[in-house]
All heavy atoms as a GROMACS GRO file, in nm:
protein
  568
    1THR      N    1  11.705   9.164  16.300
    1THR     CA    2  11.789   9.242  16.212
    1THR      C    3  11.717   9.264  16.081
    1THR      O    4  11.670   9.169  16.020
    1THR     CB    5  11.923   9.170  16.188
    1THR    OG1    6  11.988   9.148  16.311
    1THR    CG2    7  12.013   9.251  16.099
    2ILE      N    8  11.708   9.388  16.038
    2ILE     CA    9  11.648   9.423  15.910
    2ILE      C   10  11.762   9.472  15.821
    2ILE      O   11  11.819   9.579  15.846
    2ILE     CB   12  11.540   9.531  15.926
    2ILE    CG1   13  11.438   9.488  16.031
    2ILE    CG2   14  11.475   9.560  15.792
    2ILE    CD1   15  11.345   9.600  16.074
    3GLU      N   16  11.796   9.395  15.721
    3GLU     CA   17  11.913   9.422  15.637
    3GLU      C   18  11.893   9.360  15.501
    3GLU      O   19  11.855   9.243  15.493
    3GLU     CB   20  12.038   9.367  15.706
    3GLU     CG   21  12.163   9.369  15.628
    3GLU     CD   22  12.214   9.508  15.595
    3GLU    OE1   23  12.243   9.585  15.688
    3GLU    OE2   24  12.223   9.538  15.476
    4ASP      N   25  11.917   9.434  15.393
    4ASP     CA   26  11.900   9.381  15.259
    4ASP      C   27  12.026   9.313  15.205
    4ASP      O   28  12.018   9.239  15.108
    4ASP     CB   29  11.852   9.489  15.161
    4ASP     CG   30  11.951   9.601  15.144
    4ASP    OD1   31  12.014   9.642  15.245
    4ASP    OD2   32  11.964   9.652  15.032
    5ASP      N   33  12.140   9.333  15.266
    5ASP     CA   34  12.265   9.270  15.222
    5ASP      C   35  12.279   9.132  15.288
    5ASP      O   36  12.289   9.124  15.411
    5ASP     CB   37  12.383   9.360  15.260
    5ASP     CG   38  12.516   9.305  15.209
    5ASP    OD1   39  12.555   9.196  15.252
    5ASP    OD2   40  12.578   9.376  15.130
    6LYS      N   41  12.279   9.026  15.208
    6LYS     CA   42  12.281   8.890  15.260
    6LYS      C   43  12.406   8.861  15.345
    6LYS      O   44  12.399   8.791  15.446
    6LYS     CB   45  12.273   8.790  15.147
    6LYS     CG   46  12.139   8.788  15.077
    6LYS     CD   47  12.139   8.689  14.961
    6LYS     CE   48  12.009   8.698  14.883
    6LYS     NZ   49  12.007   8.608  14.769
    7PHE      N   50  12.521   8.914  15.304
    7PHE     CA   51  12.645   8.891  15.379
    7PHE      C   52  12.639   8.955  15.517
    7PHE      O   53  12.672   8.892  15.618
    7PHE     CB   54  12.765   8.946  15.301
    7PHE     CG   55  12.894   8.931  15.377
    7PHE    CD1   56  12.957   8.808  15.386
    7PHE    CD2   57  12.951   9.040  15.441
    7PHE    CE1   58  13.077   8.793  15.458
    7PHE    CE2   59  13.068   9.027  15.512
    7PHE     CZ   60  13.131   8.903  15.520
    8ILE      N   61  12.594   9.078  15.523
    8ILE     CA   62  12.583   9.149  15.653
    8ILE      C   63  12.479   9.081  15.740
    8ILE      O   64  12.499   9.062  15.860
    8ILE     CB   65  12.551   9.298  15.631
    8ILE    CG1   66  12.668   9.366  15.560
    8ILE    CG2   67  12.521   9.367  15.765
    8ILE    CD1   68  12.641   9.510  15.519
    9LEU      N   69  12.368   9.040  15.681
    9LEU     CA   70  12.262   8.971  15.756
    9LEU      C   71  12.317   8.842  15.817
    9LEU      O   72  12.293   8.814  15.935
    9LEU     CB   73  12.147   8.941  15.660
    9LEU     CG   74  12.010   8.909  15.722
    9LEU    CD1   75  11.958   9.028  15.801
    9LEU    CD2   76  11.912   8.874  15.612
   10SER      N   77  12.393   8.768  15.740
   10SER     CA   78  12.452   8.643  15.789
   10SER      C   79  12.552   8.672  15.900
   10SER      O   80  12.558   8.596  15.999
   10SER     CB   81  12.521   8.572  15.672
   10SER     OG   82  12.585   8.456  15.720
   11ALA      N   83  12.629   8.776  15.887
   11ALA     CA   84  12.728   8.812  15.991
   11ALA      C   85  12.661   8.847  16.123
   11ALA      O   86  12.704   8.802  16.229
   11ALA     CB   87  12.816   8.927  15.943
   12TYR      N   88  12.554   8.926  16.116
   12TYR     CA   89  12.478   8.960  16.238
   12TYR      C   90  12.422   8.833  16.303
   12TYR      O   91  12.431   8.814  16.423
   12TYR     CB   92  12.361   9.054  16.207
   12TYR     CG   93  12.396   9.199  16.197
   12TYR    CD1   94  12.351   9.275  16.088
   12TYR    CD2   95  12.471   9.262  16.295
   12TYR    CE1   96  12.380   9.409  16.077
   12TYR    CE2   97  12.501   9.396  16.285
   12TYR     CZ   98  12.455   9.470  16.176
   12TYR     OH   99  12.486   9.603  16.165
   13LYS      N  100  12.363   8.747  16.219
   13LYS     CA  101  12.302   8.624  16.270
   13LYS      C  102  12.406   8.540  16.344
   13LYS      O  103  12.384   8.498  16.459
   13LYS     CB  104  12.241   8.544  16.154
   13LYS     CG  105  12.175   8.414  16.196
   13LYS     CD  106  12.116   8.347  16.073
   13LYS     CE  107  12.041   8.219  16.093
   13LYS     NZ  108  12.042   8.147  16.213
   14THR      N  109  12.519   8.518  16.280
   14THR     CA  110  12.624   8.436  16.341
   14THR      C  111  12.675   8.499  16.471
   14THR      O  112  12.686   8.430  16.574
   14THR     CB  113  12.741   8.419  16.242
   14THR    OG1  114  12.692   8.355  16.124
   14THR    CG2  115  12.854   8.337  16.303
   15ALA      N  116  12.704   8.626  16.467
   15ALA     CA  117  12.758   8.694  16.586
   15ALA      C  118  12.663   8.689  16.705
   15ALA      O  119  12.704   8.656  16.816
   15ALA     CB  120  12.793   8.839  16.551
   16PHE      N  121  12.537   8.720  16.682
   16PHE     CA  122  12.441   8.723  16.793
   16PHE      C  123  12.405   8.582  16.842
   16PHE      O  124  12.391   8.562  16.962
   16PHE     CB  125  12.316   8.803  16.756
   16PHE     CG  126  12.340   8.952  16.756
   16PHE    CD1  127  12.348   9.023  16.640
   16PHE    CD2  128  12.355   9.019  16.878
   16PHE    CE1  129  12.371   9.160  16.640
   16PHE    CE2  130  12.378   9.155  16.879
   16PHE     CZ  131  12.385   9.227  16.761
   17GLU      N  132  12.392   8.488  16.753
   17GLU     CA  133  12.363   8.351  16.794
   17GLU      C  134  12.479   8.293  16.873
   17GLU      O  135  12.458   8.219  16.968
   17GLU     CB  136  12.327   8.263  16.674
   17GLU     CG  137  12.189   8.289  16.624
   17GLU     CD  138  12.149   8.200  16.506
   17GLU    OE1  139  12.236   8.140  16.440
   17GLU    OE2  140  12.027   8.191  16.480
   18ASN      N  141  12.602   8.326  16.835
   18ASN     CA  142  12.718   8.280  16.911
   18ASN      C  143  12.720   8.335  17.053
   18ASN      O  144  12.782   8.275  17.141
   18ASN     CB  145  12.848   8.318  16.838
   18ASN     CG  146  12.874   8.232  16.718
   18ASN    OD1  147  12.816   8.125  16.700
   18ASN    ND2  148  12.961   8.277  16.630
   19GLU      N  149  12.651   8.445  17.075
   19GLU     CA  150  12.641   8.503  17.210
   19GLU      C  151  12.515   8.457  17.283
   19GLU      O  152  12.486   8.504  17.393
   19GLU     CB  153  12.645   8.656  17.201
   19GLU     CG  154  12.776   8.712  17.153
   19GLU     CD  155  12.894   8.676  17.243
   19GLU    OE1  156  12.876   8.680  17.367
   19GLU    OE2  157  13.002   8.647  17.191
   20GLY      N  158  12.438   8.367  17.220
   20GLY     CA  159  12.323   8.308  17.286
   20GLY      C  160  12.189   8.377  17.262
   20GLY      O  161  12.090   8.345  17.326
   21PHE      N  162  12.186   8.470  17.167
   21PHE     CA  163  12.063   8.543  17.139
   21PHE      C  164  11.978   8.470  17.035
   21PHE      O  165  12.031   8.402  16.945
   21PHE     CB  166  12.092   8.684  17.085
   21PHE     CG  167  12.154   8.773  17.187
   21PHE    CD1  168  12.292   8.791  17.190
   21PHE    CD2  169  12.076   8.842  17.278
   21PHE    CE1  170  12.351   8.874  17.284
   21PHE    CE2  171  12.133   8.926  17.371
   21PHE     CZ  172  12.271   8.941  17.375
   22GLU      N  173  11.847   8.481  17.049
   22GLU     CA  174  11.755   8.434  16.947
   22GLU      C  175  11.748   8.544  16.840
   22GLU      O  176  11.723   8.660  16.870
   22GLU     CB  177  11.615   8.414  17.005
   22GLU     CG  178  11.512   8.367  16.908
   22GLU     CD  179  11.374   8.351  16.971
   22GLU    OE1  180  11.361   8.354  17.093
   22GLU    OE2  181  11.280   8.334  16.893
   23VAL      N  182  11.770   8.506  16.714
   23VAL     CA  183  11.780   8.604  16.608
   23VAL      C  184  11.670   8.580  16.505
   23VAL      O  185  11.650   8.468  16.460
   23VAL     CB  186  11.919   8.596  16.538
   23VAL    CG1  187  11.928   8.695  16.424
   23VAL    CG2  188  12.031   8.616  16.639
   24HIS      N  189  11.602   8.688  16.470
   24HIS     CA  190  11.503   8.684  16.362
   24HIS      C  191  11.554   8.777  16.255
   24HIS      O  192  11.594   8.891  16.284
   24HIS     CB  193  11.365   8.731  16.411
   24HIS     CG  194  11.303   8.636  16.507
   24HIS    ND1  195  11.194   8.560  16.475
   24HIS    CD2  196  11.335   8.603  16.634
   24HIS    CE1  197  11.160   8.483  16.578
   24HIS    NE2  198  11.247   8.509  16.675
   25LEU      N  199  11.550   8.733  16.129
   25LEU     CA  200  11.605   8.811  16.019
   25LEU      C  201  11.496   8.856  15.924
   25LEU      O  202  11.399   8.784  15.900
   25LEU     CB  203  11.705   8.726  15.941
   25LEU     CG  204  11.820   8.665  16.021
   25LEU    CD1  205  11.903   8.573  15.932
   25LEU    CD2  206  11.906   8.774  16.081
   26ALA      N  207  11.512   8.976  15.870
   26ALA     CA  208  11.422   9.028  15.769
   26ALA      C  209  11.506   9.091  15.659
   26ALA      O  210  11.597   9.169  15.687
   26ALA     CB  211  11.327   9.130  15.830
   27LYS      N  212  11.475   9.056  15.534
   27LYS     CA  213  11.551   9.110  15.421
   27LYS      C  214  11.491   9.239  15.366
   27LYS      O  215  11.548   9.300  15.277
   27LYS     CB  216  11.558   9.005  15.310
   27LYS     CG  217  11.635   8.882  15.350
   27LYS     CD  218  11.635   8.780  15.240
   27LYS     CE  219  11.706   8.653  15.287
   27LYS     NZ  220  11.701   8.546  15.188
   28SER      N  221  11.374   9.275  15.418
   28SER     CA  222  11.308   9.397  15.370
   28SER      C  223  11.219   9.453  15.479
   28SER      O  224  11.187   9.386  15.579
   28SER     CB  225  11.222   9.366  15.247
   28SER     OG  226  11.109   9.287  15.283
   29ALA      N  227  11.177   9.576  15.458
   29ALA     CA  228  11.087   9.640  15.555
   29ALA      C  229  10.955   9.565  15.562
   29ALA      O  230  10.900   9.544  15.671
   29ALA     CB  231  11.063   9.784  15.514
   30THR      N  232  10.902   9.523  15.448
   30THR     CA  233  10.775   9.450  15.445
   30THR      C  234  10.786   9.321  15.524
   30THR      O  235  10.697   9.289  15.604
   30THR     CB  236  10.736   9.420  15.299
   30THR    OG1  237  10.729   9.543  15.228
   30THR    CG2  238  10.603   9.348  15.291
   31ASP      N  239  10.895   9.249  15.504
   31ASP     CA  240  10.919   9.124  15.577
   31ASP      C  241  10.926   9.152  15.728
   31ASP      O  242  10.869   9.078  15.809
   31ASP     CB  243  11.046   9.058  15.526
   31ASP     CG  244  11.073   8.923  15.589
   31ASP    OD1  245  10.979   8.854  15.628
   31ASP    OD2  246  11.192   8.886  15.595
   32ALA      N  247  10.993   9.258  15.765
   32ALA     CA  248  11.009   9.292  15.906
   32ALA      C  249  10.873   9.323  15.971
   32ALA      O  250  10.843   9.274  16.080
   32ALA     CB  251  11.102   9.411  15.922
   33ILE      N  252  10.792   9.402  15.904
   33ILE     CA  253  10.661   9.439  15.957
   33ILE      C  254  10.575   9.314  15.977
   33ILE      O  255  10.508   9.300  16.079
   33ILE     CB  256  10.591   9.541  15.864
   33ILE    CG1  257  10.672   9.671  15.853
   33ILE    CG2  258  10.448   9.569  15.914
   33ILE    CD1  259  10.697   9.747  15.979
   34LYS      N  260  10.579   9.220  15.883
   34LYS     CA  261  10.504   9.096  15.896
   34LYS      C  262  10.552   9.017  16.018
   34LYS      O  263  10.473   8.964  16.095
   34LYS     CB  264  10.520   9.010  15.771
   34LYS     CG  265  10.443   9.059  15.652
   34LYS     CD  266  10.467   8.968  15.532
   34LYS     CE  267  10.405   9.024  15.408
   34LYS     NZ  268  10.435   8.942  15.289
   35GLN      N  269  10.686   9.007  16.034
   35GLN     CA  270  10.741   8.932  16.146
   35GLN      C  271  10.708   8.996  16.281
   35GLN      O  272  10.686   8.925  16.380
   35GLN     CB  273  10.892   8.918  16.131
   35GLN     CG  274  10.932   8.822  16.022
   35GLN     CD  275  11.080   8.792  16.028
   35GLN    OE1  276  11.137   8.773  16.136
   35GLN    NE2  277  11.144   8.789  15.913
   36LEU      N  278  10.703   9.128  16.284
   36LEU     CA  279  10.677   9.198  16.410
   36LEU      C  280  10.534   9.179  16.459
   36LEU      O  281  10.503   9.208  16.572
   36LEU     CB  282  10.712   9.345  16.397
   36LEU     CG  283  10.861   9.375  16.386
   36LEU    CD1  284  10.886   9.519  16.346
   36LEU    CD2  285  10.931   9.344  16.519
   37LYS      N  286  10.448   9.129  16.373
   37LYS     CA  287  10.311   9.098  16.416
   37LYS      C  288  10.308   8.970  16.499
   37LYS      O  289  10.216   8.948  16.576
   37LYS     CB  290  10.219   9.084  16.294
   37LYS     CG  291  10.196   9.216  16.223
   37LYS     CD  292  10.110   9.199  16.101
   37LYS     CE  293  10.091   9.334  16.033
   37LYS     NZ  294  10.016   9.323  15.908
   38LYS      N  295  10.412   8.886  16.482
   38LYS     CA  296  10.418   8.757  16.553
   38LYS      C  297  10.520   8.754  16.666
   38LYS      O  298  10.509   8.675  16.756
   38LYS     CB  299  10.456   8.648  16.452
   38LYS     CG  300  10.359   8.634  16.339
   38LYS     CD  301  10.408   8.533  16.237
   38LYS     CE  302  10.320   8.532  16.114
   38LYS     NZ  303  10.377   8.454  16.007
   39PHE      N  304  10.621   8.840  16.658
   39PHE     CA  305  10.732   8.834  16.752
   39PHE      C  306  10.778   8.978  16.783
   39PHE      O  307  10.808   9.053  16.691
   39PHE     CB  308  10.848   8.753  16.694
   39PHE     CG  309  10.972   8.754  16.778
   39PHE    CD1  310  10.980   8.672  16.890
   39PHE    CD2  311  11.078   8.837  16.747
   39PHE    CE1  312  11.094   8.672  16.968
   39PHE    CE2  313  11.192   8.836  16.825
   39PHE     CZ  314  11.201   8.755  16.937
   40ILE      N  315  10.783   9.015  16.910
   40ILE     CA  316  10.830   9.146  16.952
   40ILE      C  317  10.971   9.130  17.011
   40ILE      O  318  10.987   9.070  17.118
   40ILE     CB  319  10.735   9.211  17.057
   40ILE    CG1  320  10.592   9.220  17.002
   40ILE    CG2  321  10.788   9.346  17.098
   40ILE    CD1  322  10.575   9.306  16.883
   41PRO      N  323  11.071   9.183  16.942
   41PRO     CA  324  11.209   9.166  16.990
   41PRO      C  325  11.245   9.266  17.100
   41PRO      O  326  11.176   9.367  17.119
   41PRO     CB  327  11.291   9.193  16.865
   41PRO     CG  328  11.208   9.294  16.790
   41PRO     CD  329  11.064   9.252  16.817
   42ASN      N  330  11.354   9.240  17.167
   42ASN     CA  331  11.408   9.335  17.266
   42ASN      C  332  11.488   9.445  17.199
   42ASN      O  333  11.503   9.554  17.252
   42ASN     CB  334  11.495   9.262  17.367
   42ASN     CG  335  11.415   9.173  17.458
   42ASN    OD1  336  11.307   9.211  17.501
   42ASN    ND2  337  11.465   9.054  17.485
   43ILE      N  338  11.543   9.414  17.082
   43ILE     CA  339  11.622   9.511  17.006
   43ILE      C  340  11.604   9.486  16.857
   43ILE      O  341  11.583   9.371  16.816
   43ILE     CB  342  11.772   9.502  17.045
   43ILE    CG1  343  11.850   9.614  16.982
   43ILE    CG2  344  11.828   9.367  17.011
   43ILE    CD1  345  11.992   9.626  17.035
   44ILE      N  346  11.610   9.593  16.779
   44ILE     CA  347  11.602   9.583  16.635
   44ILE      C  348  11.726   9.650  16.577
   44ILE      O  349  11.754   9.765  16.611
   44ILE     CB  350  11.475   9.650  16.579
   44ILE    CG1  351  11.350   9.581  16.629
   44ILE    CG2  352  11.478   9.655  16.426
   44ILE    CD1  353  11.220   9.649  16.594
   45ILE      N  354  11.796   9.580  16.490
   45ILE     CA  355  11.908   9.639  16.415
   45ILE      C  356  11.852   9.668  16.276
   45ILE      O  357  11.807   9.579  16.206
   45ILE     CB  358  12.028   9.545  16.410
   45ILE    CG1  359  12.077   9.521  16.552
   45ILE    CG2  360  12.138   9.604  16.322
   45ILE    CD1  361  12.185   9.419  16.562
   46LEU      N  362  11.857   9.794  16.237
   46LEU     CA  363  11.788   9.841  16.118
   46LEU      C  364  11.884   9.904  16.020
   46LEU      O  365  11.954  10.001  16.053
   46LEU     CB  366  11.682   9.942  16.161
   46LEU     CG  367  11.602  10.016  16.053
   46LEU    CD1  368  11.526   9.919  15.965
   46LEU    CD2  369  11.507  10.116  16.119
   47ASP      N  370  11.889   9.852  15.899
   47ASP     CA  371  11.966   9.911  15.788
   47ASP      C  372  11.896  10.039  15.747
   47ASP      O  373  11.775  10.040  15.724
   47ASP     CB  374  11.973   9.811  15.674
   47ASP     CG  375  12.057   9.858  15.556
   47ASP    OD1  376  12.115   9.968  15.564
   47ASP    OD2  377  12.065   9.783  15.458
   48LEU      N  378  11.969  10.148  15.734
   48LEU     CA  379  11.907  10.275  15.695
   48LEU      C  380  11.894  10.290  15.544
   48LEU      O  381  11.807  10.362  15.497
   48LEU     CB  382  11.988  10.392  15.751
   48LEU     CG  383  11.991  10.400  15.903
   48LEU    CD1  384  12.076  10.518  15.949
   48LEU    CD2  385  11.850  10.411  15.960
   49LEU      N  386  11.978  10.220  15.467
   49LEU     CA  387  11.975  10.234  15.321
   49LEU      C  388  11.928  10.101  15.258
   49LEU      O  389  12.006  10.010  15.236
   49LEU     CB  390  12.112  10.271  15.268
   49LEU     CG  391  12.170  10.400  15.322
   49LEU    CD1  392  12.314  10.417  15.278
   49LEU    CD2  393  12.086  10.519  15.279
   50MET      N  394  11.799  10.096  15.229
   50MET     CA  395  11.741   9.977  15.167
   50MET      C  396  11.663  10.024  15.044
   50MET      O  397  11.610  10.134  15.042
   50MET     CB  398  11.648   9.905  15.264
   50MET     CG  399  11.716   9.848  15.385
   50MET     SD  400  11.607   9.751  15.491
   50MET     CE  401  11.501   9.879  15.558
   51PRO      N  402  11.650   9.938  14.943
   51PRO     CA  403  11.583   9.981  14.819
   51PRO      C  404  11.432  10.001  14.832
   51PRO      O  405  11.377  10.092  14.774
   51PRO     CB  406  11.613   9.868  14.722
   51PRO     CG  407  11.653   9.751  14.806
   51PRO     CD  408  11.708   9.806  14.933
   52GLU      N  409  11.364   9.917  14.907
   52GLU     CA  410  11.217   9.923  14.917
   52GLU      C  411  11.170  10.040  15.000
   52GLU      O  412  11.097  10.126  14.956
   52GLU     CB  413  11.168   9.791  14.976
   52GLU     CG  414  11.019   9.783  14.992
   52GLU     CD  415  10.980   9.657  15.065
   52GLU    OE1  416  11.030   9.548  15.030
   52GLU    OE2  417  10.901   9.668  15.160
   53ASP      N  418  11.210  10.043  15.125
   53ASP     CA  419  11.181  10.151  15.220
   53ASP      C  420  11.312  10.181  15.289
   53ASP      O  421  11.382  10.089  15.330
   53ASP     CB  422  11.084  10.100  15.328
   53ASP     CG  423  10.940  10.138  15.303
   53ASP    OD1  424  10.915  10.227  15.222
   53ASP    OD2  425  10.852  10.075  15.365
   54ASP      N  426  11.344  10.310  15.302
   54ASP     CA  427  11.467  10.336  15.376
   54ASP      C  428  11.442  10.315  15.526
   54ASP      O  429  11.328  10.309  15.571
   54ASP     CB  430  11.522  10.475  15.346
   54ASP     CG  431  11.434  10.589  15.400
   54ASP    OD1  432  11.399  10.585  15.519
   54ASP    OD2  433  11.402  10.679  15.321
   55GLY      N  434  11.549  10.301  15.599
   55GLY     CA  435  11.539  10.271  15.742
   55GLY      C  436  11.465  10.377  15.820
   55GLY      O  437  11.400  10.346  15.920
   56PHE      N  438  11.473  10.502  15.777
   56PHE     CA  439  11.404  10.608  15.849
   56PHE      C  440  11.253  10.594  15.839
   56PHE      O  441  11.180  10.616  15.936
   56PHE     CB  442  11.450  10.746  15.799
   56PHE     CG  443  11.593  10.774  15.829
   56PHE    CD1  444  11.688  10.772  15.728
   56PHE    CD2  445  11.637  10.798  15.959
   56PHE    CE1  446  11.821  10.796  15.754
   56PHE    CE2  447  11.770  10.821  15.987
   56PHE     CZ  448  11.864  10.820  15.884
   57SER      N  449  11.203  10.557  15.722
   57SER     CA  450  11.057  10.538  15.708
   57SER      C  451  11.013  10.415  15.786
   57SER      O  452  10.904  10.414  15.844
   57SER     CB  453  11.016  10.529  15.561
   57SER     OG  454  11.070  10.416  15.500
   58VAL      N  455  11.097  10.312  15.790
   58VAL     CA  456  11.065  10.193  15.870
   58VAL      C  457  11.060  10.232  16.017
   58VAL      O  458  10.969  10.194  16.091
   58VAL     CB  459  11.168  10.080  15.847
   58VAL    CG1  460  11.142   9.964  15.942
   58VAL    CG2  461  11.164  10.034  15.703
   59LEU      N  462  11.156  10.308  16.062
   59LEU     CA  463  11.161  10.353  16.201
   59LEU      C  464  11.035  10.432  16.237
   59LEU      O  465  10.977  10.413  16.344
   59LEU     CB  466  11.286  10.436  16.226
   59LEU     CG  467  11.310  10.484  16.369
   59LEU    CD1  468  11.318  10.366  16.465
   59LEU    CD2  469  11.435  10.567  16.377
   60THR      N  470  10.991  10.516  16.148
   60THR     CA  471  10.868  10.593  16.171
   60THR      C  472  10.749  10.500  16.188
   60THR      O  473  10.667  10.519  16.279
   60THR     CB  474  10.843  10.692  16.055
   60THR    OG1  475  10.954  10.781  16.048
   60THR    CG2  476  10.716  10.772  16.076
   61LYS      N  477  10.739  10.397  16.103
   61LYS     CA  478  10.631  10.300  16.114
   61LYS      C  479  10.639  10.224  16.247
   61LYS      O  480  10.538  10.201  16.312
   61LYS     CB  481  10.634  10.201  15.997
   61LYS     CG  482  10.600  10.261  15.865
   61LYS     CD  483  10.617  10.159  15.753
   61LYS     CE  484  10.596  10.223  15.618
   61LYS     NZ  485  10.622  10.131  15.509
   62LEU      N  486  10.760  10.185  16.286
   62LEU     CA  487  10.778  10.111  16.410
   62LEU      C  488  10.741  10.195  16.530
   62LEU      O  489  10.685  10.146  16.627
   62LEU     CB  490  10.921  10.060  16.421
   62LEU     CG  491  10.967   9.960  16.315
   62LEU    CD1  492  11.114   9.924  16.338
   62LEU    CD2  493  10.881   9.837  16.314
   63GLN      N  494  10.772  10.323  16.527
   63GLN     CA  495  10.742  10.411  16.639
   63GLN      C  496  10.591  10.429  16.658
   63GLN      O  497  10.545  10.458  16.768
   63GLN     CB  498  10.806  10.547  16.619
   63GLN     CG  499  10.957  10.542  16.640
   63GLN     CD  500  11.025  10.674  16.604
   63GLN    OE1  501  10.985  10.746  16.514
   63GLN    NE2  502  11.131  10.703  16.676
   64LYS      N  503  10.513  10.410  16.552
   64LYS     CA  504  10.368  10.422  16.561
   64LYS      C  505  10.303  10.296  16.617
   64LYS      O  506  10.185  10.299  16.654
   64LYS     CB  507  10.310  10.453  16.424
   64LYS     CG  508  10.347  10.591  16.375
   64LYS     CD  509  10.291  10.616  16.235
   64LYS     CE  510  10.334  10.753  16.187
   64LYS     NZ  511  10.288  10.780  16.051
   65ASN      N  512  10.378  10.188  16.626
   65ASN     CA  513  10.327  10.062  16.675
   65ASN      C  514  10.334  10.062  16.828
   65ASN      O  515  10.442  10.050  16.886
   65ASN     CB  516  10.408   9.946  16.619
   65ASN     CG  517  10.353   9.810  16.657
   65ASN    OD1  518  10.296   9.794  16.765
   65ASN    ND2  519  10.374   9.714  16.572
   66LYS      N  520  10.220  10.073  16.894
   66LYS     CA  521  10.217  10.081  17.042
   66LYS      C  522  10.274   9.958  17.110
   66LYS      O  523  10.326   9.966  17.219
   66LYS     CB  524  10.074  10.110  17.087
   66LYS     CG  525  10.024  10.245  17.048
   66LYS     CD  526   9.887  10.273  17.103
   66LYS     CE  527   9.826  10.394  17.039
   66LYS     NZ  528   9.851  10.517  17.108
   67LYS      N  529  10.265   9.841  17.046
   67LYS     CA  530  10.320   9.720  17.105
   67LYS      C  531  10.472   9.729  17.116
   67LYS      O  532  10.532   9.672  17.206
   67LYS     CB  533  10.284   9.597  17.020
   67LYS     CG  534  10.138   9.559  17.027
   67LYS     CD  535  10.112   9.436  16.942
   67LYS     CE  536   9.968   9.398  16.941
   67LYS     NZ  537   9.942   9.283  16.855
   68LEU      N  538  10.533   9.799  17.024
   68LEU     CA  539  10.680   9.811  17.023
   68LEU      C  540  10.730   9.923  17.115
   68LEU      O  541  10.839   9.915  17.166
   68LEU     CB  542  10.731   9.838  16.881
   68LEU     CG  543  10.708   9.725  16.783
   68LEU    CD1  544  10.750   9.769  16.643
   68LEU    CD2  545  10.784   9.601  16.822
   69THR      N  546  10.650  10.026  17.134
   69THR     CA  547  10.695  10.140  17.212
   69THR      C  548  10.646  10.140  17.356
   69THR      O  549  10.683  10.225  17.434
   69THR     CB  550  10.650  10.273  17.144
   69THR    OG1  551  10.507  10.274  17.136
   69THR    CG2  552  10.711  10.288  17.008
   70ALA      N  553  10.569  10.040  17.394
   70ALA     CA  554  10.509  10.036  17.530
   70ALA      C  555  10.611   9.997  17.635
   70ALA      O  556  10.583  10.011  17.754
   70ALA     CB  557  10.390   9.940  17.530
   71ARG      N  558  10.724   9.946  17.598
   71ARG     CA  559  10.822   9.898  17.694
   71ARG      C  560  10.890  10.009  17.767
   71ARG      O  561  10.938  10.100  17.747
   71ARG     CB  562  10.926   9.812  17.625
   71ARG     CG  563  10.862   9.687  17.573
   71ARG     CD  564  10.968   9.605  17.506
   71ARG     NE  565  10.904   9.488  17.452
   71ARG     CZ  566  10.967   9.375  17.432
   71ARG    NH1  567  11.093   9.363  17.462
   71ARG    NH2  568  10.904   9.274  17.382
   0.00000   0.00000   0.00000
């Protein structure tokens, strides 16, 4: 989950972990890109309105990553 709002991030974490999912959290686009070098998730929940990079620019960067789009 990539989300800059701590409350929403916590809610996602709780909800998905309660369903048995492994959850990785990122508070910014930069943090997410760093994490994606170590862990490739099955799904990414992406906030579209973030102060550093908006979700659309993050999505564009993610789409260029062949490791993420090869599935």
